[in-house]
DOTI-702926 format. One record per residue: x, z, y of N, C-alpha, C in turn; residue in one letter. Coordinates in steps of 0.2 Angstrom, whole numbers. Example, Ala and Ser with C-alpha at 12.3 -4.5 7.8 and 13.67 -1.06 7.14 Angstrom:
2
- n.X, n.Z, n.Y, ca.X, ca.Z, ca.Y, c.X, c.Z, c.Y, type
- 66, 39, -28, 62, 39, -22, 66, 39, -16, A
- 64, 35, -11, 68, 36, -5, 64, 39, 0, S
//
This chain:
241
- n.X, n.Z, n.Y, ca.X, ca.Z, ca.Y, c.X, c.Z, c.Y, type
- 228, 127, 275, 227, 126, 267, 228, 119, 266, M
- 232, 117, 260, 233, 110, 259, 227, 107, 256, S
- 227, 100, 255, 221, 97, 254, 218, 99, 247, E
- 222, 101, 242, 220, 103, 235, 220, 110, 234, N
- 221, 114, 240, 221, 121, 239, 214, 124, 239, A
- 210, 122, 234, 203, 124, 234, 201, 124, 226, S
- 195, 127, 225, 193, 128, 218, 186, 127, 217, Y
- 184, 126, 211, 177, 125, 210, 175, 118, 209, G
- 169, 116, 211, 167, 109, 211, 172, 104, 215, L
- 174, 99, 212, 178, 94, 216, 176, 87, 215, T
- 179, 82, 216, 177, 75, 215, 183, 71, 211, T
- 181, 66, 208, 185, 62, 204, 190, 58, 209, W
- 189, 58, 215, 193, 54, 220, 198, 59, 223, D
- 199, 65, 221, 204, 69, 225, 211, 67, 223, E
- 215, 67, 228, 222, 65, 227, 225, 69, 221, S
- 230, 65, 218, 234, 69, 212, 241, 70, 215, I
- 243, 76, 215, 249, 78, 218, 254, 79, 212, N
- 259, 75, 211, 263, 76, 205, 270, 79, 208, I
- 276, 81, 207, 280, 87, 207, 276, 93, 208, P
- 160, 175, 157, 155, 178, 152, 149, 173, 152, S
- 147, 171, 147, 141, 167, 147, 135, 169, 151, Q
- 131, 164, 153, 125, 165, 157, 120, 169, 152, N
- 118, 175, 155, 113, 179, 151, 106, 176, 150, K
- 105, 170, 154, 98, 167, 153, 98, 163, 147, N
- 103, 162, 143, 103, 158, 137, 107, 162, 132, S
- 104, 162, 126, 108, 165, 120, 113, 161, 117, G
- 113, 154, 119, 117, 149, 115, 124, 149, 119, K
- 129, 150, 116, 136, 149, 119, 138, 142, 119, R
- 141, 140, 125, 143, 133, 126, 151, 133, 125, I
- 153, 130, 119, 160, 130, 117, 164, 125, 120, P
- 171, 127, 120, 176, 122, 122, 176, 117, 116, F
- 176, 111, 117, 176, 105, 112, 184, 104, 110, I
- 185, 104, 103, 191, 102, 101, 190, 95, 98, K
- 194, 91, 101, 194, 84, 99, 197, 83, 92, M
- 193, 79, 88, 196, 77, 81, 201, 72, 81, K
- 205, 71, 76, 209, 66, 75, 206, 59, 75, E
- 208, 54, 79, 204, 48, 80, 199, 48, 85, G
- 194, 44, 84, 188, 43, 89, 184, 49, 90, D
- 182, 50, 96, 178, 56, 98, 174, 53, 104, N
- 167, 51, 103, 163, 48, 108, 160, 54, 112, I
- 161, 54, 119, 158, 59, 123, 154, 56, 129, V
- 150, 60, 132, 147, 58, 138, 148, 64, 143, R
- 152, 62, 149, 154, 67, 154, 147, 68, 158, I
- 145, 74, 159, 138, 75, 162, 139, 79, 169, I
- 145, 81, 170, 146, 85, 177, 152, 82, 180, T
- 152, 84, 187, 158, 82, 191, 163, 87, 189, E
- 170, 86, 190, 175, 91, 188, 175, 97, 192, P
- 177, 103, 189, 178, 109, 193, 185, 111, 192, Y
- 188, 112, 198, 196, 113, 198, 198, 120, 199, A
- 204, 122, 197, 207, 128, 198, 214, 128, 198, C
- 218, 133, 199, 225, 133, 198, 227, 138, 193, Y
- 232, 136, 189, 235, 141, 184, 242, 141, 184, K
- 245, 145, 181, 252, 145, 179, 253, 145, 172, V
- 259, 142, 169, 260, 142, 162, 266, 147, 161, K
- 265, 152, 157, 271, 157, 156, 272, 157, 148, V
- 278, 159, 147, 280, 161, 140, 282, 168, 140, V
- 278, 172, 137, 280, 179, 136, 281, 181, 129, G
- 282, 188, 128, 284, 190, 121, 278, 190, 116, S
- 272, 190, 119, 265, 189, 115, 262, 183, 116, N
- 265, 178, 119, 262, 171, 120, 261, 167, 113, S
- 256, 163, 113, 256, 158, 107, 262, 153, 108, P
- 262, 149, 103, 268, 144, 102, 269, 140, 109, K
- 264, 137, 112, 265, 133, 118, 265, 137, 124, F
- 265, 144, 124, 264, 147, 130, 257, 149, 132, G
- 256, 152, 137, 250, 154, 140, 248, 151, 147, S
- 242, 148, 148, 240, 146, 154, 236, 152, 157, R
- 238, 154, 163, 234, 160, 166, 231, 157, 173, I
- 225, 158, 174, 222, 157, 180, 224, 162, 185, K
- 226, 159, 191, 229, 164, 196, 224, 166, 202, I
- 226, 170, 206, 222, 172, 212, 222, 167, 218, A
- 227, 163, 219, 228, 158, 224, 222, 153, 223, Y
- 219, 150, 228, 220, 151, 235, 216, 157, 238, P
- 213, 161, 234, 209, 166, 237, 214, 172, 240, N
- 220, 172, 238, 225, 176, 242, 231, 171, 243, V
- 235, 173, 247, 241, 169, 249, 246, 169, 243, S
- 251, 164, 243, 255, 164, 237, 260, 170, 237, E
- 261, 173, 243, 265, 179, 243, 262, 185, 240, E
- 255, 185, 239, 251, 190, 236, 249, 189, 229, K
- 250, 183, 227, 248, 182, 220, 253, 184, 215, D
- 252, 188, 210, 257, 191, 206, 261, 186, 202, P
- 259, 180, 201, 262, 175, 197, 267, 171, 202, A
- 263, 168, 208, 267, 164, 212, 273, 167, 216, L
- 272, 174, 217, 277, 177, 221, 283, 178, 218, K
- 283, 177, 211, 289, 177, 207, 292, 170, 205, H
- 289, 165, 209, 292, 159, 208, 289, 154, 203, G
- 284, 157, 199, 280, 152, 194, 276, 147, 198, L
- 276, 141, 196, 273, 135, 199, 266, 134, 197, R
- 262, 133, 202, 255, 132, 200, 254, 125, 198, K
- 249, 125, 193, 247, 118, 191, 239, 117, 192, I
- 237, 111, 193, 230, 110, 194, 227, 109, 188, R
- 221, 112, 186, 217, 111, 180, 210, 109, 182, R
- 207, 106, 177, 200, 104, 178, 196, 105, 172, Y
- 189, 107, 173, 184, 108, 168, 179, 103, 169, Y
- 176, 101, 164, 170, 96, 164, 165, 99, 159, V
- 159, 97, 160, 154, 98, 155, 152, 91, 151, G
- 151, 91, 145, 150, 85, 141, 145, 86, 136, L
- 143, 80, 133, 139, 80, 127, 144, 76, 122, I
- 145, 80, 117, 150, 77, 111, 146, 74, 106, Y
- 147, 67, 105, 143, 63, 101, 146, 62, 94, K
- 152, 64, 93, 156, 63, 86, 158, 56, 86, G
- 157, 52, 80, 159, 45, 79, 153, 42, 77, T
- 154, 35, 76, 149, 31, 74, 147, 33, 66, E
- 152, 34, 63, 151, 36, 56, 149, 43, 55, D
- 150, 47, 59, 148, 54, 59, 145, 57, 66, S
- 139, 54, 67, 137, 56, 74, 135, 64, 75, P
- 136, 66, 81, 134, 73, 82, 130, 73, 89, E
- 128, 79, 91, 125, 79, 98, 125, 86, 100, E
- 131, 88, 103, 131, 95, 106, 134, 96, 113, K
- 132, 101, 116, 135, 102, 123, 141, 106, 123, L
- 146, 104, 127, 153, 107, 127, 156, 107, 133, G
- 162, 110, 133, 167, 110, 139, 173, 107, 137, L
- 177, 104, 142, 183, 102, 141, 188, 103, 147, L
- 194, 106, 145, 199, 107, 151, 204, 102, 151, E
- 206, 100, 157, 211, 94, 157, 216, 96, 163, M
- 222, 93, 162, 227, 93, 167, 227, 87, 171, G
- 231, 86, 177, 231, 80, 181, 233, 74, 178, Q
- 238, 75, 173, 242, 69, 171, 239, 65, 165, G
- 234, 68, 161, 232, 65, 155, 225, 62, 156, G
- 220, 66, 153, 213, 63, 153, 210, 63, 160, L
- 212, 68, 164, 209, 67, 171, 211, 61, 175, F
- 217, 59, 174, 219, 53, 177, 216, 47, 175, K
- 215, 47, 168, 212, 41, 165, 204, 41, 167, Q
- 201, 46, 167, 194, 46, 169, 193, 45, 176, L
- 198, 47, 180, 197, 45, 187, 198, 38, 189, R
- 202, 35, 184, 203, 27, 185, 196, 24, 184, T
- 193, 26, 178, 186, 23, 177, 181, 24, 183, F
- 181, 30, 186, 177, 32, 191, 178, 27, 197, K
- 184, 25, 198, 186, 21, 204, 186, 13, 203, Q
- 185, 12, 196, 185, 4, 194, 177, 2, 195, N
- 177, -3, 199, 170, -6, 201, 167, -9, 195, K
- 170, -11, 189, 167, -14, 184, 163, -9, 180, K
- 164, -3, 181, 160, 2, 177, 155, 5, 182, Y
- 150, 9, 179, 145, 12, 184, 148, 17, 188, P
- 145, 19, 194, 148, 24, 199, 149, 30, 196, D
- 144, 32, 191, 145, 39, 188, 147, 39, 181, S
- 151, 43, 179, 154, 44, 172, 148, 46, 167, L
- 143, 49, 170, 137, 51, 165, 133, 44, 163, R
- 135, 38, 166, 131, 33, 164, 134, 28, 159, D
- 139, 31, 155, 142, 27, 150, 146, 32, 145, F
- 147, 30, 139, 150, 34, 134, 158, 33, 135, D
- 162, 37, 133, 169, 37, 133, 172, 39, 126, I
- 176, 35, 123, 179, 37, 117, 186, 40, 119, N
- 187, 46, 117, 193, 50, 118, 197, 50, 111, I
- 202, 46, 111, 205, 45, 104, 211, 50, 104, V
- 211, 54, 99, 217, 59, 98, 222, 56, 93, R
- 228, 56, 95, 233, 54, 91, 239, 59, 90, D
- 239, 63, 85, 243, 68, 84, 251, 66, 84, S
- 252, 60, 83, 259, 57, 82, 262, 55, 89, N
- 257, 55, 94, 259, 54, 101, 261, 60, 105, A
- 266, 60, 109, 267, 67, 112, 265, 66, 120, G
- 265, 72, 123, 263, 73, 130, 257, 70, 132, G
- 257, 66, 137, 251, 63, 140, 248, 57, 135, S
- 252, 55, 130, 249, 50, 125, 245, 53, 120, G
- 244, 60, 120, 241, 63, 114, 233, 61, 114, Y
- 230, 60, 120, 224, 58, 121, 223, 51, 125, Y
- 219, 47, 122, 218, 40, 126, 211, 40, 127, T
- 208, 38, 133, 201, 38, 135, 200, 30, 135, A
- 194, 28, 132, 192, 21, 132, 185, 21, 133, L
- 183, 17, 138, 176, 16, 140, 172, 12, 135, P
- 166, 15, 133, 162, 12, 128, 156, 8, 131, E
- 155, 1, 130, 150, -2, 132, 143, 0, 128, P
- 137, -2, 130, 136, -6, 136, 136, -2, 143, P
- 137, -5, 148, 137, -2, 155, 131, -5, 159, F
- 127, -1, 162, 126, 6, 161, 123, 8, 154, P
- 123, 14, 152, 120, 16, 146, 117, 23, 147, N
- 110, 23, 149, 107, 29, 151, 107, 34, 145, P
- 107, 40, 147, 106, 46, 142, 100, 45, 138, L
- 100, 47, 132, 94, 46, 128, 89, 52, 129, S
- 83, 52, 127, 79, 57, 129, 81, 64, 126, E
- 84, 64, 120, 86, 70, 117, 92, 73, 120, S
- 97, 68, 123, 102, 70, 127, 100, 73, 134, E
- 95, 70, 137, 93, 73, 143, 90, 80, 142, L
- 86, 81, 136, 83, 87, 135, 88, 92, 134, A
- 94, 91, 130, 99, 95, 129, 102, 97, 136, L
- 104, 93, 140, 107, 94, 146, 102, 99, 151, E
- 95, 97, 151, 91, 101, 155, 90, 108, 152, A
- 90, 109, 146, 90, 116, 143, 95, 120, 145, E
- 101, 118, 146, 107, 122, 147, 110, 120, 154, H
- 107, 117, 158, 110, 114, 164, 112, 120, 169, K
- 108, 125, 170, 110, 131, 174, 116, 135, 171, E
- 115, 136, 165, 120, 140, 161, 127, 136, 162, Q
- 127, 129, 160, 133, 125, 161, 136, 126, 167, L
- 133, 125, 173, 136, 125, 179, 138, 132, 182, H
- 134, 137, 180, 137, 144, 181, 143, 145, 177, N
- 144, 143, 171, 150, 144, 168, 156, 140, 171, L
- 154, 134, 173, 160, 130, 176, 162, 133, 182, L
- 157, 136, 186, 159, 140, 192, 164, 146, 190, K
- 161, 149, 185, 165, 155, 183, 172, 153, 181, L
- 173, 148, 177, 179, 146, 174, 184, 144, 180, L
- 181, 141, 185, 186, 138, 191, 187, 143, 197, S
- 183, 149, 197, 184, 154, 202, 191, 158, 201, T
- 195, 158, 206, 201, 162, 205, 200, 169, 203, P
- 205, 171, 199, 205, 178, 197, 207, 183, 203, N
- 206, 189, 202, 209, 194, 207, 216, 195, 205, T
- 220, 197, 210, 227, 198, 209, 228, 204, 203, P
- 223, 209, 203, 224, 214, 198, 223, 211, 191, E
- 218, 206, 190, 217, 203, 184, 223, 198, 182, K
- 226, 195, 187, 232, 191, 185, 237, 195, 182, V
- 239, 201, 186, 244, 205, 183, 242, 208, 176, Q
- 236, 209, 175, 234, 212, 168, 235, 206, 163, E
- 233, 200, 165, 235, 195, 160, 242, 193, 159, L
- 246, 194, 164, 253, 193, 163, 256, 198, 159, L
- 254, 204, 160, 256, 210, 156, 254, 209, 148, D
- 248, 207, 147, 245, 206, 140, 250, 201, 136, E
- 252, 195, 140, 256, 190, 136, 263, 193, 136, V
- 265, 198, 139, 272, 201, 139, 277, 197, 143, G
- 274, 194, 149, 279, 191, 153, 282, 195, 158, W
- 289, 195, 158, 293, 199, 163, 296, 194, 168, V
- 296, 195, 174, 299, 191, 180, 306, 190, 179, P
- 309, 184, 180, 316, 183, 180, 318, 184, 187, D
- 323, 188, 188, 325, 189, 195, 328, 183, 198, V
- 332, 179, 194, 335, 173, 196, 330, 168, 198, S
- 324, 168, 195, 318, 164, 196, 315, 165, 203, E
- 315, 172, 204, 312, 173, 211, 315, 170, 217, D
- 322, 170, 216, 326, 167, 222, 327, 160, 222, S
- 326, 157, 216, 328, 150, 216, 322, 145, 215, S
- 316, 148, 214, 311, 143, 213, 306, 143, 219, S
- 303, 137, 220, 298, 137, 225, 291, 136, 222, D
- 287, 141, 223, 281, 141, 220, 276, 137, 224, S
- 278, 135, 231, 273, 132, 235, 272, 124, 233, S
- 277, 122, 229, 276, 115, 226, 272, 116, 219, S
- 268, 111, 218, 264, 111, 212, 268, 107, 206, E
- 267, 111, 200, 270, 108, 194, 267, 101, 193, S
- 270, 96, 191, 267, 90, 189, 262, 90, 183, S
- 264, 95, 178, 259, 96, 173, 258, 89, 169, D
- 263, 85, 169, 262, 78, 166, 263, 78, 159, M
- 270, 79, 157, 272, 78, 150, 269, 82, 145, S
- 266, 88, 147, 263, 93, 142, 256, 94, 144, T
- 253, 89, 147, 246, 89, 150, 241, 93, 146, D
- 240, 91, 140, 235, 94, 135, 238, 96, 129, D
- 244, 97, 128, 247, 98, 122, 246, 105, 119, E
- 244, 110, 124, 242, 117, 122, 235, 117, 118, D
- 232, 111, 118, 226, 110, 114, 227, 109, 107, M
- 233, 107, 105, 235, 106, 98, 233, 112, 94, Y
- 234, 118, 96, 231, 124, 92, 225, 127, 95, E
- 222, 123, 99, 216, 125, 103, 214, 132, 103, F
- 214, 135, 109, 212, 142, 110, 209, 142, 117, T
- 203, 146, 118, 200, 146, 124, 205, 148, 129, P
- 205, 145, 135, 210, 147, 141, 209, 154, 143, P
- 214, 158, 145, 214, 164, 147, 211, 164, 154, A
- 206, 169, 155, 203, 169, 162, 206, 174, 166, E
//
């Protein structure tokens, strides 16, 4: 199994290779849609990783559909998407506290999905830079959304001083209230689908294998997922499970 052929909890230091809600709580933890301009957040979990494929079928939305696959719980030859030549892409989920902006402060718990080439790469740089605290949970990050920028420039992450900046009492209370639910949800989101579920999702989006794709594509290599890292969030829809 390759170094990144794993899923679930991972670390900010992993190498980047380029070519149902918990019933214990009635409050749903939403995916956060970043607003235009500044978005102050606090990352409060380590990243959770999984593999997906991006497909365009007759029922897909404008930017296609990302579907979580069965690999690495099954071999590539037994995965309904990879066996037809679709390339796997590495995706990450984190839990965060969304704080809004200085002019319009908020405080809500949420989830964020990222690819390798955009936000994850920027956040990983902060984690490895000795001028910042060891943990991303120890300082705020401003995620700037620019709709006029394309691809990986759509979001820019900027560290917000002071360093360190401990979580407030209300933020700690919010995290504690939903900690178990949040981590259970992150585990669920990053756990591979069964082959049957993958096939069901492919059928739902109306994807039909391209015979020429089967013989000419190499699914064993990972798609870089760089130029369109987060652009499917333009129209923001929760990811297909």
